[in-house]
MDAnalysis code that builds the backbone (N, CA, C; Angstrom):
import MDAnalysis as mda
import numpy as np

u = mda.Universe.empty(288, n_residues=96, atom_resindex=np.repeat(np.arange(96), 3), trajectory=True)
u.add_TopologyAttr("name", ["N", "CA", "C"] * 96)
u.add_TopologyAttr("resid", np.arange(1, 97))
u.add_TopologyAttr("resname", ["MET", "ILE", "ARG", "HIS", "ILE", "CYS", "MET", "PHE", "THR", "LEU", "GLN", "GLU", "ALA", "ASN", "LYS", "GLU", "LYS", "THR", "ILE", "SER", "GLU", "PHE", "PHE", "LYS", "ARG", "ALA", "GLU", "LYS", "LEU", "LYS", "GLU", "LEU", "ASP", "ILE", "ILE", "LYS", "LYS", "PHE", "LYS", "VAL", "VAL", "LYS", "ASN", "ALA", "GLU", "LYS", "THR", "PRO", "ASP", "SER", "ASN", "TYR", "ASP", "VAL", "ALA", "LEU", "ILE", "PHE", "ASP", "PHE", "ASP", "THR", "VAL", "GLU", "THR", "LEU", "ASN", "GLN", "TYR", "GLN", "LYS", "SER", "PRO", "GLN", "HIS", "LEU", "GLU", "PHE", "GLY", "GLU", "PHE", "VAL", "TYR", "SER", "VAL", "ARG", "ILE", "ASP", "ARG", "ALA", "CYS", "ILE", "ASP", "TYR", "GLU", "PHE"])
u.atoms.positions = np.array([
    [0.841, -1.183, 0.000],
    [0.000, 0.000, 0.000],
    [0.887, 1.247, 0.000],
    [0.358, 2.284, -0.616],
    [1.045, 3.577, -0.680],
    [0.164, 4.620, 0.002],
    [0.728, 5.332, 0.947],
    [0.016, 6.451, 1.568],
    [0.541, 7.742, 0.936],
    [-0.398, 8.563, 0.500],
    [-0.118, 9.854, -0.152],
    [-0.609, 10.950, 0.795],
    [0.313, 11.756, 1.287],
    [-0.040, 12.871, 2.166],
    [0.424, 14.148, 1.496],
    [-0.514, 15.043, 1.284],
    [-0.211, 16.308, 0.632],
    [-0.793, 17.430, 1.491],
    [0.058, 18.361, 1.919],
    [-0.350, 19.438, 2.820],
    [-0.190, 20.781, 2.118],
    [-1.074, 21.705, 2.482],
    [-1.086, 23.012, 1.829],
    [-1.218, 24.142, 2.843],
    [-0.485, 25.212, 2.594],
    [-0.721, 26.489, 3.258],
    [-1.497, 27.330, 2.265],
    [-2.604, 27.900, 2.737],
    [-3.489, 28.651, 1.852],
    [-3.291, 30.148, 2.020],
    [-3.662, 30.900, 0.998],
    [-3.599, 32.355, 1.053],
    [-4.492, 32.853, 2.184],
    [-4.105, 33.963, 2.789],
    [-4.830, 34.507, 3.941],
    [-6.207, 35.059, 3.574],
    [-6.357, 35.632, 2.391],
    [-7.622, 36.259, 1.999],
    [-8.744, 35.215, 2.011],
    [-9.783, 35.476, 2.789],
    [-10.955, 34.591, 2.868],
    [-10.584, 33.148, 3.189],
    [-9.636, 32.950, 4.092],
    [-9.099, 31.606, 4.345],
    [-10.185, 30.603, 4.758],
    [-11.088, 30.970, 5.642],
    [-12.119, 30.017, 6.077],
    [-13.026, 29.614, 4.921],
    [-13.363, 30.563, 4.075],
    [-14.177, 30.258, 2.897],
    [-13.392, 29.337, 1.950],
    [-12.112, 29.614, 1.790],
    [-11.268, 28.785, 0.927],
    [-11.163, 27.360, 1.466],
    [-11.019, 27.222, 2.780],
    [-10.944, 25.891, 3.383],
    [-12.246, 25.132, 3.143],
    [-13.359, 25.806, 3.291],
    [-14.659, 25.185, 3.030],
    [-14.750, 24.713, 1.576],
    [-14.302, 25.542, 0.653],
    [-14.313, 25.178, -0.768],
    [-13.337, 24.032, -1.047],
    [-12.197, 24.037, -0.375],
    [-11.217, 22.958, -0.498],
    [-11.869, 21.621, -0.145],
    [-12.557, 21.577, 0.992],
    [-13.219, 20.342, 1.427],
    [-14.308, 19.922, 0.430],
    [-15.087, 20.878, -0.023],
    [-16.169, 20.583, -0.966],
    [-15.608, 19.976, -2.249],
    [-14.568, 20.577, -2.794],
    [-13.983, 20.083, -4.044],
    [-13.245, 18.765, -3.841],
    [-12.617, 18.594, -2.692],
    [-11.907, 17.345, -2.412],
    [-12.880, 16.172, -2.358],
    [-14.090, 16.399, -1.912],
    [-15.096, 15.330, -1.852],
    [-15.327, 14.694, -3.215],
    [-15.177, 15.455, -4.282],
    [-15.372, 14.919, -5.632],
    [-14.334, 13.842, -5.960],
    [-13.202, 13.886, -5.282],
    [-12.164, 12.888, -5.515],
    [-12.594, 11.505, -5.044],
    [-13.598, 11.452, -4.170],
    [-14.116, 10.161, -3.697],
    [-14.689, 9.323, -4.833],
    [-15.015, 9.968, -5.940],
    [-15.532, 9.252, -7.105],
    [-14.523, 8.236, -7.639],
    [-13.272, 8.449, -7.337],
    [-12.210, 7.575, -7.844],
    [-12.083, 6.342, -6.954],
    [-12.506, 5.206, -7.474],
    [-12.476, 3.986, -6.669],
    [-11.064, 3.435, -6.456],
    [-10.083, 4.047, -7.098],
    [-8.698, 3.619, -6.865],
    [-8.158, 4.145, -5.528],
    [-8.860, 5.110, -4.928],
    [-8.487, 5.594, -3.593],
    [-9.092, 4.622, -2.582],
    [-8.241, 3.932, -1.849],
    [-8.697, 2.915, -0.900],
    [-9.093, 3.520, 0.443],
    [-8.423, 4.583, 0.845],
    [-8.757, 5.296, 2.074],
    [-8.682, 6.774, 1.755],
    [-9.647, 7.528, 2.254],
    [-9.800, 8.934, 1.876],
    [-9.991, 9.768, 3.138],
    [-9.126, 10.748, 3.336],
    [-9.275, 11.642, 4.481],
    [-8.790, 13.030, 4.081],
    [-9.605, 14.027, 4.377],
    [-9.242, 15.430, 4.176],
    [-9.333, 16.080, 5.548],
    [-8.263, 16.762, 5.962],
    [-8.213, 17.307, 7.319],
    [-7.809, 18.776, 7.315],
    [-8.220, 19.440, 8.394],
    [-7.894, 20.849, 8.622],
    [-7.036, 20.924, 9.880],
    [-6.059, 21.790, 9.874],
    [-5.205, 21.987, 11.029],
    [-6.049, 22.393, 12.240],
    [-5.718, 21.851, 13.403],
    [-6.442, 22.159, 14.628],
    [-6.203, 23.612, 15.053],
    [-7.244, 24.208, 15.618],
    [-7.110, 25.578, 16.122],
    [-6.137, 25.598, 17.298],
    [-5.557, 26.755, 17.548],
    [-4.614, 26.992, 18.639],
    [-3.296, 26.257, 18.460],
    [-3.032, 25.791, 17.245],
    [-1.741, 25.177, 16.954],
    [-0.856, 26.227, 16.285],
    [0.429, 25.971, 16.130],
    [1.333, 26.994, 15.585],
    [0.909, 27.494, 14.200],
    [1.072, 28.784, 13.991],
    [0.763, 29.404, 12.696],
    [1.635, 28.837, 11.574],
    [2.758, 28.241, 11.931],
    [3.654, 27.686, 10.920],
    [3.156, 26.353, 10.359],
    [2.132, 25.764, 10.978],
    [1.569, 24.504, 10.467],
    [0.877, 24.742, 9.129],
    [0.747, 23.678, 8.355],
    [-0.040, 23.741, 7.123],
    [-1.516, 23.843, 7.492],
    [-2.322, 24.392, 6.590],
    [-3.745, 24.620, 6.859],
    [-4.607, 23.376, 6.640],
    [-4.358, 22.652, 5.570],
    [-5.182, 21.501, 5.189],
    [-4.289, 20.398, 4.627],
    [-4.828, 19.177, 4.629],
    [-4.058, 18.056, 4.072],
    [-5.001, 17.014, 3.485],
    [-4.490, 16.322, 2.490],
    [-5.135, 15.148, 1.909],
    [-4.330, 13.940, 2.365],
    [-5.018, 12.899, 2.827],
    [-4.356, 11.662, 3.234],
    [-5.096, 10.530, 2.536],
    [-4.470, 9.976, 1.513],
    [-5.103, 8.946, 0.689],
    [-4.227, 7.706, 0.651],
    [-4.860, 6.544, 0.607],
    [-4.146, 5.282, 0.442],
    [-4.487, 4.684, -0.916],
    [-3.467, 4.106, -1.544],
    [-3.600, 3.446, -2.847],
    [-2.974, 2.061, -2.750],
    [-3.436, 1.142, -3.598],
    [-2.870, -0.211, -3.598],
    [-1.411, -0.224, -4.039],
    [-1.093, 0.578, -5.060],
    [0.254, 0.546, -5.650],
    [0.674, 1.951, -6.083],
    [1.952, 2.088, -6.393],
    [2.452, 3.344, -6.954],
    [1.768, 3.612, -8.300],
    [1.497, 2.558, -9.030],
    [0.838, 2.724, -10.333],
    [-0.558, 3.331, -10.183],
    [-1.310, 2.913, -9.162],
    [-2.637, 3.511, -8.972],
    [-2.528, 4.941, -8.458],
    [-1.496, 5.230, -7.675],
    [-1.239, 6.625, -7.276],
    [-0.972, 7.463, -8.520],
    [-0.154, 6.962, -9.422],
    [0.142, 7.689, -10.661],
    [-1.108, 7.859, -11.519],
    [-1.958, 6.856, -11.522],
    [-3.231, 6.946, -12.246],
    [-4.094, 8.068, -11.647],
    [-4.142, 8.141, -10.331],
    [-4.862, 9.217, -9.632],
    [-4.318, 10.583, -10.049],
    [-2.985, 10.709, -10.064],
    [-2.355, 11.995, -10.382],
    [-2.766, 12.501, -11.767],
    [-3.038, 11.580, -12.687],
    [-3.379, 11.949, -14.068],
    [-4.883, 12.018, -14.323],
    [-5.685, 11.693, -13.330],
    [-7.137, 11.646, -13.524],
    [-7.709, 13.056, -13.726],
    [-8.774, 13.177, -14.504],
    [-9.406, 14.489, -14.704],
    [-9.862, 15.123, -13.387],
    [-10.345, 14.302, -12.448],
    [-10.787, 14.829, -11.153],
    [-9.626, 15.473, -10.395],
    [-8.484, 14.776, -10.383],
    [-7.326, 15.324, -9.683],
    [-6.794, 16.569, -10.385],
    [-6.738, 16.551, -11.696],
    [-6.239, 17.711, -12.440],
    [-7.120, 18.937, -12.200],
    [-8.428, 18.745, -12.168],
    [-9.346, 19.854, -11.895],
    [-9.162, 20.376, -10.468],
    [-9.060, 19.460, -9.509],
    [-8.832, 19.848, -8.117],
    [-7.495, 20.579, -7.984],
    [-6.480, 20.076, -8.663],
    [-5.159, 20.697, -8.621],
    [-5.156, 22.127, -9.138],
    [-5.931, 22.399, -10.164],
    [-6.031, 23.773, -10.681],
    [-6.601, 24.706, -9.628],
    [-7.644, 24.248, -8.934],
    [-8.210, 25.059, -7.859],
    [-7.173, 25.298, -6.762],
    [-6.546, 24.221, -6.290],
    [-5.591, 24.339, -5.195],
    [-4.438, 25.267, -5.577],
    [-3.950, 25.124, -6.786],
    [-2.851, 25.988, -7.242],
    [-3.245, 27.463, -7.154],
    [-4.507, 27.775, -7.383],
    [-4.963, 29.167, -7.379],
    [-5.104, 29.746, -5.971],
    [-5.132, 28.903, -4.934],
    [-5.360, 29.389, -3.572],
    [-4.233, 29.051, -2.594],
    [-3.231, 28.339, -3.043],
    [-2.184, 27.908, -2.110],
    [-0.976, 28.840, -2.142],
    [-0.267, 28.820, -1.033],
    [1.013, 29.513, -0.930],
    [2.142, 28.490, -0.979],
    [1.912, 27.373, -0.284],
    [2.959, 26.365, -0.157],
    [2.337, 24.975, -0.170],
    [3.178, 23.990, -0.497],
    [2.739, 22.599, -0.589],
    [3.891, 21.707, -0.144],
    [3.532, 20.635, 0.542],
    [4.503, 19.589, 0.874],
    [3.807, 18.256, 0.662],
    [4.555, 17.280, 0.160],
    [3.952, 15.989, -0.160],
    [4.932, 14.875, 0.162],
    [4.376, 13.746, 0.594],
    [5.172, 12.534, 0.785],
    [4.302, 11.335, 0.389],
    [4.929, 10.373, -0.231],
    [4.292, 9.108, -0.587],
    [5.172, 8.010, 0.007],
    [4.568, 7.148, 0.842],
    [5.394, 6.097, 1.439],
    [4.647, 4.770, 1.451],
    [5.428, 3.707, 1.451],
    [4.861, 2.368, 1.491],
    [4.652, 1.950, 2.959],
    [3.576, 1.204, 3.145],
    [3.327, 0.669, 4.489],
    [2.699, -0.706, 4.388],
])
């Protein structure tokens, strides 16, 4: 199994509205049955400002299915939105 964790720092303007839209758009990714486990999370309040704002935590059977996800129309559309509202991104993919 491959766990894909991708974290984002979002622009300050309308951040709460952006986070809400992030969650709404991320839900569309559930349509992809190649995602075995699906979790979208928001940073806890009262934690350091240096933390990322939101993260995607997805599990895939193989690296090949992760790559298939990366090229899917749903992911590409979501990525365009995220690119327009993010400041920073960090990602890790690991086997477990």
